[in-house]
C-alpha positions in Angstrom: 18.6 2.3 2.4 15.8 1.6 0.3 13.8 4.3 -1.9 9.8 4.8 -0.7 6.9 7.3 -2.0 4.3 8.1 0.3 0.2 7.8 -1.2 -1.7 8.7 1.5 -6.0 9.6 0.4 -8.8 10.3 2.5 -12.5 11.0 1.7 -12.5 14.5 3.2 -10.7 17.1 5.1 -13.1 16.2 8.4 -11.7 11.8 8.3 -10.5 11.1 11.4 -7.7 8.9 10.0 -7.0 12.2 7.8 -3.6 13.0 6.1 -1.6 14.1 9.4 -2.8 10.6 11.0 -2.1 8.9 7.8 1.5 11.1 7.2 2.7 9.9 10.9 1.7 6.0 10.5 3.4 6.1 7.1 6.9 8.4 8.2 6.9 5.7 10.9 6.7 2.4 9.6 9.3 4.2 6.7 12.0 5.1 10.0 10.9 0.9 10.6 11.9 -0.4 8.2 14.6 1.8 6.8 13.0 3.1 4.1 14.5 7.4 2.6 11.2 8.5 2.3 11.9 10.3 -1.6 8.2 11.7 -2.1 4.6 12.0 -0.2 1.7 12.8 -2.3 -2.1 12.3 -1.3 -5.4 13.1 -2.4 -8.7 14.5 -0.9 -11.6 13.2 -2.7 -14.5 9.9 -2.3 -14.0 6.5 -3.6 -16.6 7.3 -6.8 -13.1 8.2 -9.1 -11.1 5.9 -10.2 -7.8 4.8 -8.8 -6.3 6.3 -12.0 -8.1 9.4 -11.5 -6.4 9.9 -8.6 -4.1 12.6 -9.1 -1.8 12.0 -6.2 -1.2 8.4 -7.1 -1.1 8.4 -10.6 2.3 11.4 -9.4 3.9 9.1 -6.8 3.6 6.3 -9.5 5.2 8.4 -11.3 7.6 9.0 -8.9 8.9 5.5 -7.9 11.5 4.1 -9.6 12.6 0.2 -10.5 13.1 -1.5 -6.9 11.8 1.5 -4.7 8.6 1.1 -2.3 5.5 2.3 -2.1 4.1 3.3 1.3 0.0 3.1 2.3 -1.2 3.3 5.5 -4.0 1.0 5.0 -5.3 -1.2 1.9 -8.6 0.5 2.5 -6.6 4.0 1.6 -6.9 2.3 -2.2 -10.6 1.8 -1.8 -12.3 -1.6 -3.6 -10.3 -4.7 -4.1 -10.5 -4.4 -7.7 -8.6 -0.9 -7.7 -6.6 -2.5 -4.8 -5.6 -5.2 -7.9 -4.9 -1.9 -10.6 -2.7 -0.9 -8.4 -0.6 -4.3 -7.6 -0.5 -4.5 -11.0 1.1 -1.3 -12.1 4.0 -1.8 -9.2 4.4 -5.5 -10.7 5.0 -3.6 -14.0 7.1 -0.5 -12.8 8.8 -3.5 -10.5 8.0 -1.8 -7.2 6.7 -3.4 -3.7 3.3 -2.0 -3.0 3.4 -2.3 1.4 0.9 -1.2 3.9 2.2 0.3 7.1 -0.2 -1.1 8.9 0.6 -4.4 7.8 -3.4 -4.8 6.2 -2.9 -6.5 3.6 -1.1 -9.3 4.9 -3.7 -9.8 7.8 -6.0 -10.0 5.1 -5.1 -12.4 3.1 -3.6 -14.5 5.7 -0.7 -16.8 5.1 -0.5 -16.7 1.9 2.4 -15.9 -0.6 1.5 -14.3 -4.2 3.3 -15.7 -7.4 2.2 -13.4 -10.2 -1.7 -12.7 -9.5 -1.9 -16.9 -8.4 -1.8 -17.3 -4.4 -0.6 -20.0 -2.3 -1.6 -20.5 0.8 1.0 -22.4 3.2 -0.8 -24.6 5.6 -0.5 -25.0 9.1 1.7 -27.7 10.8 -0.5 -30.2 12.3 0.4 -31.1 15.9 0.9 -34.7 16.6 -1.8 -35.7 20.0 0.1 -37.0 22.7 
């Protein structure tokens, strides 16, 4: 089995997509994908703080070892595109995978492959008209 750490974030305690929902979704994803969850970390704070100031995220990243995976419920739990890029860079440097339980990042970028910061879009095959 592969090792993983789950990270969750809410901006307020009263958020609909609360920590319990995120935990449930991430654990279900981990079970489906055969991950062993080593630890869970969370932050309750707004986007006004940088990702590099979120203690739960920093603790989650510190827990990960080379080859491990960071599981987050949805891409919007990170924040802005710039913050997502920062987290991706940190994960790449530490040689850990970053996955989203709802596969939101895959849908957001379409059918593309990320090669060290360069994105290559796979072209759809054209169907021949009969």
